[in-house]
ROSEBA-412386 format. One record per residue (C-alpha): y, x, z; residue in three letters. Coordinates in nm, 4 decimals, padded with zeros to 6 digits. Layout:
residues N
+----------+----------+----------+------+
!        Y !        X !        Z ! balo !
+----------+----------+----------+------+
!        Y !        X !        Z !  Ala !
...
+----------+----------+----------+------+
//
This chain:
residues 430
+----------+----------+----------+------+
!        Y !        X !        Z ! balo !
+----------+----------+----------+------+
!  01.7744 ! -00.4173 !  00.1899 !  Unk !
!  01.6382 ! -00.0778 !  00.1253 !  Unk !
!  01.6810 !  00.2342 ! -00.0778 !  Unk !
!  01.3140 !  00.2740 ! -00.1458 !  Unk !
!  01.0528 !  00.0019 ! -00.1637 !  Unk !
!  00.7180 !  00.1723 ! -00.1758 !  Unk !
!  00.5178 ! -00.1371 ! -00.0804 !  Unk !
!  00.1652 ! -00.1059 ! -00.1274 !  Unk !
! -00.1329 ! -00.3679 ! -00.1206 !  Unk !
! -00.1704 ! -00.5677 !  00.1751 !  Unk !
! -00.5073 ! -00.4926 !  00.1790 !  Unk !
! -00.6468 ! -00.1503 !  00.2180 !  Unk !
! -00.4462 !  00.1654 !  00.2610 !  Unk !
! -00.4253 !  00.5359 !  00.3111 !  Unk !
! -00.5702 !  00.8823 !  00.3232 !  Unk !
! -00.8332 !  01.1216 !  00.4606 !  Unk !
! -00.8437 !  01.4507 !  00.6372 !  Unk !
! -00.9331 !  01.7952 !  00.5266 !  Unk !
! -01.1576 !  01.8477 !  00.2296 !  Unk !
! -01.3045 !  02.1931 !  00.2741 !  Unk !
! -01.5506 !  02.1323 !  00.5571 !  Unk !
! -01.8485 !  02.3678 !  00.5670 !  Unk !
! -02.2166 !  02.3016 !  00.5231 !  Unk !
! -02.2797 !  02.3558 !  00.8933 !  Unk !
! -02.0726 !  02.0509 !  00.9845 !  Unk !
! -02.2450 !  01.8462 !  00.7158 !  Unk !
! -02.5846 !  01.9456 !  00.8494 !  Unk !
! -02.4958 !  01.8700 !  01.2111 !  Unk !
! -02.3510 !  01.5364 !  01.1036 !  Unk !
! -02.6685 !  01.4396 !  00.9202 !  Unk !
! -02.8846 !  01.5411 !  01.2182 !  Unk !
! -02.6717 !  01.3498 !  01.4663 !  Unk !
! -02.6716 !  01.0367 !  01.2536 !  Unk !
! -03.0486 !  01.0532 !  01.2141 !  Unk !
! -03.0819 !  01.0619 !  01.5936 !  Unk !
! -02.8665 !  00.7516 !  01.6423 !  Unk !
! -02.5069 !  00.6568 !  01.7249 !  Unk !
! -02.5100 !  00.7893 !  02.0788 !  Unk !
! -02.6148 !  01.1329 !  01.9558 !  Unk !
! -02.3234 !  01.1881 !  01.7193 !  Unk !
! -02.1164 !  01.4842 !  01.8457 !  Unk !
! -01.7749 !  01.3889 !  01.9759 !  Unk !
! -01.5959 !  01.6104 !  01.7240 !  Unk !
! -01.7607 !  01.4262 !  01.4332 !  Unk !
! -01.6759 !  01.0881 !  01.5854 !  Unk !
! -01.3179 !  01.1994 !  01.6456 !  Unk !
! -01.2933 !  01.3215 !  01.2886 !  Unk !
! -01.4348 !  00.9907 !  01.1665 !  Unk !
! -01.1771 !  00.8015 !  01.3706 !  Unk !
! -00.9025 !  01.0033 !  01.2048 !  Unk !
! -01.0480 !  00.9289 !  00.8622 !  Unk !
! -01.0867 !  00.5582 !  00.9357 !  Unk !
! -00.7287 !  00.5457 !  01.0616 !  Unk !
! -00.6110 !  00.7447 !  00.7603 !  Unk !
! -00.8020 !  00.5121 !  00.5301 !  Unk !
! -00.6402 !  00.2103 !  00.7010 !  Unk !
! -00.9763 !  00.0383 !  00.7515 !  Unk !
! -00.8161 ! -00.1764 !  01.0202 !  Unk !
! -00.5938 ! -00.3480 !  00.7633 !  Unk !
! -00.8799 ! -00.5409 !  00.6061 !  Unk !
! -01.1554 ! -00.5364 !  00.8648 !  Unk !
! -00.9559 ! -00.6507 !  01.1689 !  Unk !
! -00.7782 ! -00.9820 !  01.2023 !  Unk !
! -00.4461 ! -00.9489 !  01.3887 !  Unk !
! -00.5117 ! -00.9971 !  01.7579 !  Unk !
! -00.8901 ! -01.0017 !  01.7113 !  Unk !
! -01.1610 ! -00.7485 !  01.7934 !  Unk !
! -01.1612 ! -00.4140 !  01.6147 !  Unk !
! -01.3484 ! -00.4118 !  01.2817 !  Unk !
! -01.5079 ! -00.7531 !  01.3418 !  Unk !
! -01.4060 ! -00.8632 !  00.9922 !  Unk !
! -01.3257 ! -01.2156 !  00.8810 !  Unk !
! -00.9775 ! -01.1382 !  00.7544 !  Unk !
! -00.8856 ! -01.3543 !  00.4559 !  Unk !
! -00.7798 ! -01.1736 !  00.1390 !  Unk !
! -00.6342 ! -01.4193 ! -00.1126 !  Unk !
! -00.6808 ! -01.3223 ! -00.4779 !  Unk !
! -00.6080 ! -01.4980 ! -00.8080 !  Unk !
! -00.9806 ! -01.5803 ! -00.8201 !  Unk !
! -01.0179 ! -01.7299 ! -00.4728 !  Unk !
! -01.0359 ! -01.5976 ! -00.1179 !  Unk !
! -01.2474 ! -01.3048 ! -00.0028 !  Unk !
! -01.3302 ! -01.2410 !  00.3639 !  Unk !
! -01.3805 ! -00.8901 !  00.4950 !  Unk !
! -01.7155 ! -00.8077 !  00.6584 !  Unk !
! -01.7961 ! -00.7065 !  01.0137 !  Unk !
! -01.8345 ! -00.3269 !  01.0225 !  Unk !
! -01.9074 ! -00.2845 !  01.3939 !  Unk !
! -02.2539 ! -00.1497 !  01.4877 !  Unk !
! -02.4020 ! -00.4944 !  01.5538 !  Unk !
! -02.7618 ! -00.5007 !  01.4285 !  Unk !
! -02.7491 ! -00.8557 !  01.2941 !  Unk !
! -02.3940 ! -00.9088 !  01.1687 !  Unk !
! -02.2548 ! -00.5570 !  01.1311 !  Unk !
! -02.3692 ! -00.2156 !  01.0118 !  Unk !
! -02.5988 ! -00.1367 !  01.3060 !  Unk !
! -02.9081 ! -00.1070 !  01.0869 !  Unk !
! -02.7406 !  00.0881 !  00.8091 !  Unk !
! -02.8165 !  00.4549 !  00.7525 !  Unk !
! -02.5708 !  00.7262 !  00.6586 !  Unk !
! -02.7311 !  00.7397 !  00.3138 !  Unk !
! -02.6731 !  00.3672 !  00.2626 !  Unk !
! -02.3152 !  00.3897 !  00.3814 !  Unk !
! -02.2399 !  00.6780 !  00.1449 !  Unk !
! -02.4088 !  00.4947 ! -00.1424 !  Unk !
! -02.1864 !  00.1929 ! -00.0743 !  Unk !
! -01.8723 !  00.4096 ! -00.0707 !  Unk !
! -01.9801 !  00.6051 ! -00.3763 !  Unk !
! -02.1282 !  00.3334 ! -00.6002 !  Unk !
! -01.9745 !  00.0058 ! -00.4829 !  Unk !
! -02.3120 ! -00.1454 ! -00.3996 !  Unk !
! -02.4063 ! -00.2913 ! -00.0645 !  Unk !
! -02.7145 ! -00.2011 !  00.1391 !  Unk !
! -02.9251 ! -00.4554 ! -00.0509 !  Unk !
! -02.8006 ! -00.3299 ! -00.3871 !  Unk !
! -02.5640 ! -00.6203 ! -00.4518 !  Unk !
! -02.2369 ! -00.5440 ! -00.6313 !  Unk !
! -01.9213 ! -00.5381 ! -00.4187 !  Unk !
! -01.6037 ! -00.7113 ! -00.5287 !  Unk !
! -01.3321 ! -00.4538 ! -00.6054 !  Unk !
! -01.1107 ! -00.5737 ! -00.3202 !  Unk !
! -01.3216 ! -00.3035 ! -00.1580 !  Unk !
! -01.1586 ! -00.0124 ! -00.3428 !  Unk !
! -01.4744 !  00.1754 ! -00.4293 !  Unk !
! -01.3031 !  00.2900 ! -00.7487 !  Unk !
! -01.1096 !  00.5218 ! -00.5179 !  Unk !
! -01.3649 !  00.5649 ! -00.2399 !  Unk !
! -01.6170 !  00.7068 ! -00.4852 !  Unk !
! -01.4078 !  01.0262 ! -00.4687 !  Unk !
! -01.4742 !  01.0703 ! -00.0961 !  Unk !
! -01.6997 !  01.3623 ! -00.0005 !  Unk !
! -02.0347 !  01.3070 !  00.1698 !  Unk !
! -01.9248 !  01.4882 !  00.4854 !  Unk !
! -01.6201 !  01.2626 !  00.5191 !  Unk !
! -01.8293 !  00.9534 !  00.4553 !  Unk !
! -02.0754 !  01.0622 !  00.7257 !  Unk !
! -01.7935 !  01.1170 !  00.9739 !  Unk !
! -01.6515 !  00.7689 !  00.9113 !  Unk !
! -01.9980 !  00.6214 !  00.9556 !  Unk !
! -02.0472 !  00.8103 !  01.2845 !  Unk !
! -01.7207 !  00.6667 !  01.4122 !  Unk !
! -01.8048 !  00.3102 !  01.3083 !  Unk !
! -02.1348 !  00.3379 !  01.4962 !  Unk !
! -01.9403 !  00.4384 !  01.8082 !  Unk !
! -01.6988 !  00.1432 !  01.8248 !  Unk !
! -01.7700 ! -00.1620 !  02.0447 !  Unk !
! -02.0320 ! -00.3914 !  01.8971 !  Unk !
! -01.9146 ! -00.7387 !  01.7984 !  Unk !
! -02.1620 ! -01.0099 !  01.7072 !  Unk !
! -01.9706 ! -01.2108 !  01.4473 !  Unk !
! -02.1393 ! -01.3437 !  01.1328 !  Unk !
! -01.9640 ! -01.2716 !  00.8077 !  Unk !
! -01.7786 ! -01.5581 !  00.6460 !  Unk !
! -01.8843 ! -01.6423 !  00.2890 !  Unk !
! -01.6321 ! -01.5796 !  00.0147 !  Unk !
! -01.4580 ! -01.8793 ! -00.1408 !  Unk !
! -01.4346 ! -01.7882 ! -00.5084 !  Unk !
! -01.4011 ! -02.0250 ! -00.8017 !  Unk !
! -01.6610 ! -02.0436 ! -01.0767 !  Unk !
! -01.7409 ! -01.8207 ! -01.2599 !  Unk !
! -01.5956 ! -01.5501 ! -01.0337 !  Unk !
! -01.8531 ! -01.6300 ! -00.7644 !  Unk !
! -02.1214 ! -01.4835 ! -00.9911 !  Unk !
! -02.1493 ! -01.1203 ! -00.8846 !  Unk !
! -02.3391 ! -01.0248 ! -01.1990 !  Unk !
! -02.0153 ! -01.0616 ! -01.3937 !  Unk !
! -01.8974 ! -00.7544 ! -01.2049 !  Unk !
! -02.1194 ! -00.5455 ! -01.4315 !  Unk !
! -01.8698 ! -00.5995 ! -01.7115 !  Unk !
! -01.5755 ! -00.5264 ! -01.4840 !  Unk !
! -01.7352 ! -00.2040 ! -01.3671 !  Unk !
! -01.7971 ! -00.0934 ! -01.7252 !  Unk !
! -01.4273 ! -00.1321 ! -01.7980 !  Unk !
! -01.2686 ! -00.0055 ! -01.4762 !  Unk !
! -01.5086 !  00.1915 ! -01.2544 !  Unk !
! -01.5794 !  00.5639 ! -01.2890 !  Unk !
! -01.8234 !  00.6956 ! -01.0301 !  Unk !
! -01.7898 !  01.0478 ! -00.8916 !  Unk !
! -01.6572 !  01.2570 ! -00.6039 !  Unk !
! -01.3193 !  01.4245 ! -00.6396 !  Unk !
! -01.3309 !  01.7450 ! -00.8413 !  Unk !
! -01.0698 !  02.0046 ! -00.7564 !  Unk !
! -00.8286 !  02.1102 ! -01.0298 !  Unk !
! -00.8718 !  02.4886 ! -01.0484 !  Unk !
! -00.5254 !  02.5517 ! -01.1909 !  Unk !
! -00.3583 !  02.3812 ! -00.8932 !  Unk !
! -00.3022 !  02.5007 ! -00.5369 !  Unk !
! -00.5243 !  02.4145 ! -00.2426 !  Unk !
! -00.2428 !  02.2021 ! -00.1013 !  Unk !
! -00.1976 !  02.0075 ! -00.4268 !  Unk !
! -00.5711 !  01.9412 ! -00.4486 !  Unk !
! -00.5759 !  01.8264 ! -00.0880 !  Unk !
! -00.2955 !  01.5823 ! -00.1642 !  Unk !
! -00.4677 !  01.4581 ! -00.4793 !  Unk !
! -00.7882 !  01.4010 ! -00.2821 !  Unk !
! -00.6027 !  01.1986 ! -00.0202 !  Unk !
! -00.3957 !  00.9914 ! -00.2616 !  Unk !
! -00.6745 !  00.9240 ! -00.5095 !  Unk !
! -00.9528 !  00.8785 ! -00.2518 !  Unk !
! -00.9329 !  00.6664 !  00.0627 !  Unk !
! -00.5583 !  00.6485 !  00.0095 !  Unk !
! -00.6194 !  00.4404 ! -00.3062 !  Unk !
! -00.2432 !  00.4386 ! -00.3634 !  Unk !
! -00.2810 !  00.3425 ! -00.7279 !  Unk !
! -00.4308 !  00.0051 ! -00.6325 !  Unk !
! -00.0817 ! -00.1218 ! -00.5552 !  Unk !
!  00.1349 !  00.1088 ! -00.7624 !  Unk !
! -00.0489 !  00.0291 ! -01.0874 !  Unk !
! -00.0170 ! -00.3044 ! -01.2642 !  Unk !
! -00.3171 ! -00.5378 ! -01.2253 !  Unk !
! -00.4260 ! -00.7306 ! -01.5338 !  Unk !
! -00.5774 ! -01.0789 ! -01.5649 !  Unk !
! -00.9259 ! -00.9397 ! -01.4972 !  Unk !
! -00.8179 ! -00.7767 ! -01.1755 !  Unk !
! -00.8391 ! -00.4289 ! -01.3247 !  Unk !
! -00.5872 ! -00.1576 ! -01.4040 !  Unk !
! -00.5454 !  00.0996 ! -01.6754 !  Unk !
! -00.5961 !  00.4598 ! -01.5700 !  Unk !
! -00.3426 !  00.5665 ! -01.8328 !  Unk !
! -00.0782 !  00.3608 ! -01.6513 !  Unk !
! -00.1615 !  00.4780 ! -01.3011 !  Unk !
!  00.1319 !  00.4779 ! -01.0584 !  Unk !
!  00.3647 !  00.3081 ! -01.3084 !  Unk !
!  00.4253 !  00.0167 ! -01.0709 !  Unk !
!  00.3357 ! -00.3496 ! -01.0647 !  Unk !
!  00.3574 ! -00.6801 ! -00.8802 !  Unk !
!  00.1054 ! -00.7008 ! -00.5957 !  Unk !
! -00.0982 ! -01.0168 ! -00.6651 !  Unk !
! -00.0610 ! -01.3000 ! -00.4136 !  Unk !
!  00.1842 ! -01.1030 ! -00.1990 !  Unk !
!  00.5084 ! -01.1423 ! -00.3927 !  Unk !
!  00.6123 ! -00.7817 ! -00.3452 !  Unk !
!  00.6654 ! -00.5305 ! -00.6233 !  Unk !
!  00.5142 ! -00.1835 ! -00.5801 !  Unk !
!  00.7531 !  00.0350 ! -00.7790 !  Unk !
!  00.6626 !  00.3015 ! -01.0266 !  Unk !
!  00.6126 !  00.6451 ! -00.8749 !  Unk !
!  00.6424 !  00.8020 ! -01.2201 !  Unk !
!  00.9837 !  00.6708 ! -01.3255 !  Unk !
!  01.3081 !  00.7947 ! -01.1756 !  Unk !
!  01.4513 !  00.4546 ! -01.2648 !  Unk !
!  01.2303 !  00.2987 ! -00.9969 !  Unk !
!  01.0854 !  00.5092 ! -00.7175 !  Unk !
!  00.9889 !  00.8151 ! -00.9179 !  Unk !
!  00.9695 !  01.1059 ! -00.6788 !  Unk !
!  01.0522 !  01.3883 ! -00.9159 !  Unk !
!  01.4004 !  01.4415 ! -00.7721 !  Unk !
!  01.2999 !  01.3766 ! -00.4094 !  Unk !
!  01.2534 !  01.6654 ! -00.1679 !  Unk !
!  00.9120 !  01.7211 ! -00.0124 !  Unk !
!  01.0712 !  01.6574 !  00.3280 !  Unk !
!  01.2075 !  01.3174 !  00.2215 !  Unk !
!  00.8739 !  01.2068 !  00.0739 !  Unk !
!  00.6904 !  01.3244 !  00.3868 !  Unk !
!  00.9356 !  01.1468 !  00.6165 !  Unk !
!  00.9032 !  00.8222 !  00.4235 !  Unk !
!  00.5228 !  00.8347 !  00.4431 !  Unk !
!  00.4951 !  00.9395 !  00.8071 !  Unk !
!  00.8095 !  00.8053 !  00.9766 !  Unk !
!  00.8755 !  00.5054 !  00.7530 !  Unk !
!  01.2357 !  00.6224 !  00.6977 !  Unk !
!  01.3993 !  00.9164 !  00.5250 !  Unk !
!  01.7340 !  01.0200 !  00.3837 !  Unk !
!  01.6301 !  00.8422 !  00.0642 !  Unk !
!  01.5461 !  00.5103 !  00.2275 !  Unk !
!  01.2925 !  00.3135 !  00.4287 !  Unk !
!  00.9727 !  00.1181 !  00.3740 !  Unk !
!  00.9363 ! -00.2553 !  00.4240 !  Unk !
!  00.6830 ! -00.5228 !  00.3337 !  Unk !
!  00.3203 ! -00.4183 !  00.2788 !  Unk !
!  00.4085 ! -00.0497 !  00.2772 !  Unk !
!  00.5512 ! -00.0816 !  00.6278 !  Unk !
!  00.2100 ! -00.2032 !  00.7435 !  Unk !
!  00.0439 !  00.0945 !  00.5763 !  Unk !
!  00.2754 !  00.3392 !  00.7517 !  Unk !
!  00.2394 !  00.1631 !  01.0879 !  Unk !
! -00.1407 !  00.1346 !  01.0857 !  Unk !
! -00.2264 !  00.4495 !  00.8972 !  Unk !
!  00.0094 !  00.7127 !  00.7629 !  Unk !
!  00.1998 !  00.7833 !  01.0828 !  Unk !
! -00.1235 !  00.9162 !  01.2332 !  Unk !
! -00.1903 !  01.1757 !  00.9629 !  Unk !
! -00.1320 !  01.5417 !  01.0382 !  Unk !
!  00.1878 !  01.7029 !  00.9141 !  Unk !
! -00.0186 !  01.9176 !  00.6779 !  Unk !
! -00.1947 !  01.6183 !  00.5234 !  Unk !
!  00.1276 !  01.4244 !  00.4783 !  Unk !
!  00.2924 !  01.7244 !  00.3161 !  Unk !
! -00.0064 !  01.7678 !  00.0830 !  Unk !
!  00.0281 !  01.4057 ! -00.0252 !  Unk !
!  00.3995 !  01.4588 ! -00.0829 !  Unk !
!  00.3332 !  01.7677 ! -00.2953 !  Unk !
!  00.0888 !  01.5755 ! -00.5124 !  Unk !
!  00.3076 !  01.2649 ! -00.5455 !  Unk !
!  00.6114 !  01.4717 ! -00.6385 !  Unk !
!  00.4101 !  01.6354 ! -00.9166 !  Unk !
!  00.3245 !  01.3060 ! -01.0890 !  Unk !
!  00.4523 !  01.3201 ! -01.4474 !  Unk !
!  00.7744 !  01.1283 ! -01.4895 !  Unk !
!  00.7048 !  00.8785 ! -01.7635 !  Unk !
!  00.6676 !  00.5057 ! -01.8091 !  Unk !
!  00.9238 !  00.2387 ! -01.8860 !  Unk !
!  01.2838 !  00.2271 ! -01.7789 !  Unk !
!  01.2571 !  00.0320 ! -01.4557 !  Unk !
!  01.6285 ! -00.0355 ! -01.4241 !  Unk !
!  01.7459 ! -00.3909 ! -01.4543 !  Unk !
!  01.9598 ! -00.3089 ! -01.7538 !  Unk !
!  01.8315 ! -00.5342 ! -02.0248 !  Unk !
!  01.7913 ! -00.8957 ! -02.1209 !  Unk !
!  01.9509 ! -01.1838 ! -01.9349 !  Unk !
!  01.9912 ! -01.5385 ! -02.0562 !  Unk !
!  02.2719 ! -01.6062 ! -01.8078 !  Unk !
!  02.6135 ! -01.6709 ! -01.9592 !  Unk !
!  02.9025 ! -01.4418 ! -01.8766 !  Unk !
!  03.0884 ! -01.7220 ! -01.6995 !  Unk !
!  02.7905 ! -01.8124 ! -01.4816 !  Unk !
!  02.7375 ! -01.4484 ! -01.3947 !  Unk !
!  03.1033 ! -01.4054 ! -01.3001 !  Unk !
!  03.0876 ! -01.7054 ! -01.0675 !  Unk !
!  02.7775 ! -01.5648 ! -00.8995 !  Unk !
!  02.9357 ! -01.2225 ! -00.8566 !  Unk !
!  03.2514 ! -01.3683 ! -00.6987 !  Unk !
!  03.0468 ! -01.5773 ! -00.4544 !  Unk !
!  02.8141 ! -01.2856 ! -00.3865 !  Unk !
!  03.1061 ! -01.0544 ! -00.3124 !  Unk !
!  03.2326 ! -01.2905 ! -00.0420 !  Unk !
!  02.8873 ! -01.3242 !  00.1135 !  Unk !
!  02.8385 ! -00.9471 !  00.1038 !  Unk !
!  03.1714 ! -00.8816 !  00.2792 !  Unk !
!  03.0854 ! -01.1355 !  00.5492 !  Unk !
!  02.7181 ! -01.0556 !  00.6061 !  Unk !
!  02.6286 ! -00.7110 !  00.4702 !  Unk !
!  02.9252 ! -00.4744 !  00.4644 !  Unk !
!  02.9176 ! -00.3947 !  00.8372 !  Unk !
!  02.5854 ! -00.2130 !  00.7960 !  Unk !
!  02.5722 ! -00.1203 !  00.4266 !  Unk !
!  02.9393 ! -00.0284 !  00.3815 !  Unk !
!  03.2247 ! -00.1884 !  00.1922 !  Unk !
!  03.1209 ! -00.0135 ! -00.1256 !  Unk !
!  02.7478 ! -00.0071 ! -00.0621 !  Unk !
!  02.7525 !  00.3481 !  00.0685 !  Unk !
!  02.5246 !  00.2726 !  00.3651 !  Unk !
!  02.4902 !  00.4684 !  00.6877 !  Unk !
!  02.1921 !  00.6998 !  00.6716 !  Unk !
!  01.9301 !  00.7110 !  00.7992 !  Unk !
!  01.9484 !  00.3682 !  00.9606 !  Unk !
!  02.1206 !  00.1581 !  00.6933 !  Unk !
!  02.0254 !  00.2487 !  00.3354 !  Unk !
!  02.2931 !  00.2699 !  00.0654 !  Unk !
!  02.2914 ! -00.0019 ! -00.1975 !  Unk !
!  02.5151 !  00.1718 ! -00.4499 !  Unk !
!  02.3176 !  00.3724 ! -00.7074 !  Unk !
!  02.0039 !  00.2364 ! -00.5450 !  Unk !
!  01.6946 !  00.2585 ! -00.7644 !  Unk !
!  01.5016 ! -00.0173 ! -00.5912 !  Unk !
!  01.7944 ! -00.2610 ! -00.6153 !  Unk !
!  01.8288 ! -00.2117 ! -00.9907 !  Unk !
!  01.4651 ! -00.2414 ! -01.0990 !  Unk !
!  01.3740 ! -00.4961 ! -01.3652 !  Unk !
!  01.1878 ! -00.6904 ! -01.0981 !  Unk !
!  01.4285 ! -00.8380 ! -00.8427 !  Unk !
!  01.1448 ! -00.9538 ! -00.6167 !  Unk !
!  01.2013 ! -00.6974 ! -00.3427 !  Unk !
!  01.5780 ! -00.7410 ! -00.2879 !  Unk !
!  01.5376 ! -01.1200 ! -00.2950 !  Unk !
!  01.2565 ! -01.0947 ! -00.0384 !  Unk !
!  01.4668 ! -00.8702 !  00.1834 !  Unk !
!  01.7621 ! -01.1105 !  00.1825 !  Unk !
!  01.5342 ! -01.4047 !  00.2576 !  Unk !
!  01.2972 ! -01.2370 !  00.5047 !  Unk !
!  01.4937 ! -00.9471 !  00.6408 !  Unk !
!  01.2673 ! -00.6791 !  00.7761 !  Unk !
!  01.2201 ! -00.3765 !  00.9933 !  Unk !
!  01.1006 ! -00.0359 !  00.9044 !  Unk !
!  00.7835 !  00.0247 !  01.1074 !  Unk !
!  00.8091 !  00.1612 !  01.4580 !  Unk !
!  00.6340 !  00.4974 !  01.4370 !  Unk !
!  00.5652 !  00.7980 !  01.6561 !  Unk !
!  00.8496 !  00.9886 !  01.4921 !  Unk !
!  01.0802 !  00.6855 !  01.4601 !  Unk !
!  00.9991 !  00.4644 !  01.7589 !  Unk !
!  01.3162 !  00.2533 !  01.7515 !  Unk !
!  01.3889 !  00.1572 !  01.3912 !  Unk !
!  01.6862 ! -00.0477 !  01.2862 !  Unk !
!  01.6222 ! -00.3669 !  01.0951 !  Unk !
!  01.7797 ! -00.6368 !  00.8843 !  Unk !
!  01.7912 ! -01.0017 !  00.9928 !  Unk !
!  01.6588 ! -01.2795 !  00.7673 !  Unk !
!  01.9031 ! -01.5044 !  00.5839 !  Unk !
!  01.6632 ! -01.7683 !  00.4548 !  Unk !
!  01.7796 ! -02.0109 !  00.7213 !  Unk !
!  02.1508 ! -01.9620 !  00.6575 !  Unk !
!  02.1875 ! -01.9024 !  00.2819 !  Unk !
!  02.1058 ! -02.1501 !  00.0055 !  Unk !
!  01.9108 ! -02.0484 ! -00.3040 !  Unk !
!  02.2376 ! -02.0195 ! -00.4954 !  Unk !
!  02.3917 ! -01.8014 ! -00.2247 !  Unk !
!  02.0863 ! -01.5737 ! -00.2140 !  Unk !
!  02.1031 ! -01.5409 ! -00.5921 !  Unk !
!  02.4747 ! -01.4677 ! -00.5695 !  Unk !
!  02.4546 ! -01.1863 ! -00.3149 !  Unk !
!  02.1523 ! -01.0266 ! -00.4835 !  Unk !
!  02.3277 ! -01.0469 ! -00.8202 !  Unk !
!  02.6341 ! -00.8838 ! -00.6643 !  Unk !
!  02.4492 ! -00.5867 ! -00.5169 !  Unk !
!  02.2508 ! -00.5410 ! -00.8397 !  Unk !
!  02.5673 ! -00.5196 ! -01.0483 !  Unk !
!  02.8399 ! -00.3781 ! -00.8189 !  Unk !
!  02.9490 ! -00.0157 ! -00.7713 !  Unk !
!  02.8023 !  00.0963 ! -01.1028 !  Unk !
!  02.4591 ! -00.0575 ! -01.0438 !  Unk !
!  02.3013 ! -00.1724 ! -01.3695 !  Unk !
!  02.0713 ! -00.4531 ! -01.2585 !  Unk !
!  02.0560 ! -00.7925 ! -01.4252 !  Unk !
!  02.1646 ! -01.1094 ! -01.2421 !  Unk !
!  01.9151 ! -01.3376 ! -01.0705 !  Unk !
!  01.9133 ! -01.7151 ! -01.0510 !  Unk !
!  01.8765 ! -01.9741 ! -00.7773 !  Unk !
!  01.5390 ! -02.0552 ! -00.9312 !  Unk !
!  01.4307 ! -01.6940 ! -00.8751 !  Unk !
!  01.5302 ! -01.7198 ! -00.5090 !  Unk !
!  01.3606 ! -02.0541 ! -00.4616 !  Unk !
!  01.0337 ! -01.9264 ! -00.6078 !  Unk !
!  01.0169 ! -01.6643 ! -00.3315 !  Unk !
!  01.1502 ! -01.8733 ! -00.0457 !  Unk !
!  00.8047 ! -02.0021 !  00.0493 !  Unk !
!  00.6878 ! -01.6422 !  00.0745 !  Unk !
!  00.8992 ! -01.6075 !  00.3910 !  Unk !
!  00.6188 ! -01.7927 !  00.5718 !  Unk !
!  00.3690 ! -01.5099 !  00.5196 !  Unk !
+----------+----------+----------+------+
//
């Protein structure tokens, strides 16, 4: 269980480095890339490695336990399964014959080297904001990694979604091309954070609801939504009833992003992967800039608390609460406290816990079933974790304990049912 679920998309995650790089670096980058991969200066390659790590390229382009950036990782979607491409410098199966211009055009326009439209699992809607100098640095780094000869696996999409030309309509609705433009009324730090969050960070891909067409409304950015095919809920960053950051300190937001834990909670699920693979490696300045921007997001959107409609009878709810109270005392109170007070920073409080009370109960159910650890990071190398209870609690017992913590100690969540628990039980396999 956790104070703050900030899970983000399985797929593709976080941020960049500094924006204000001079024309001299851009010129030297272009010259080095024209001369070939071996000629790229080490500082540009190092910068590109930082950017690729910050952008969490490994999350999609590397299968766990396989060779770096060799691709082939399956990405299930409601429309079928996509497979990430090989982005090592192999001439036949990777990006060895690409130019820096072609790579930037792909990042900026969402079109591949041959002009074909990319599926938006590649978040070019965010990457279009990336500057040319940053794109060139990433490309220099990719040309420096070990070459892997591994043909790309064809996508397995259902008709008509396997027709790329249909993406023209999607792009008309949801894609706006253009590099990030600084907001002159904001500070340099705020603009840096906006560039990171909106660009390679593509945070809104998870924290904005996805519609039936696989698109999202810009007017509802960061208002939260269920991550398709992953059965995790990415909470609203604009509502204090969910994970709105308006009343968080900059230090707590920064700690959550970089360490994976803070005095306000910890990250689990997809967001833990993002922190582990990406955000922990960002500089303190970049993480703080992201925190400054995220804290400034306008606090609006729906009331994410669970207070609202429930078809469960009062008697049924009372039975669940009584059973849940017994399970909580036996299994949870040692770490989370008799009254849900927790033991910071290792064991998050459950009383007055925003993430526990959200309308969606997906995350607390998943945590009871799966358990989970905050990621082991440079600044938090030995995190505490929660064991799974899927093997020891029935669906009714899971529903009971989750209902209890959502309604005890002044929490205002709605009860959950055994059916709700059962629907997520299979997700413990992934």
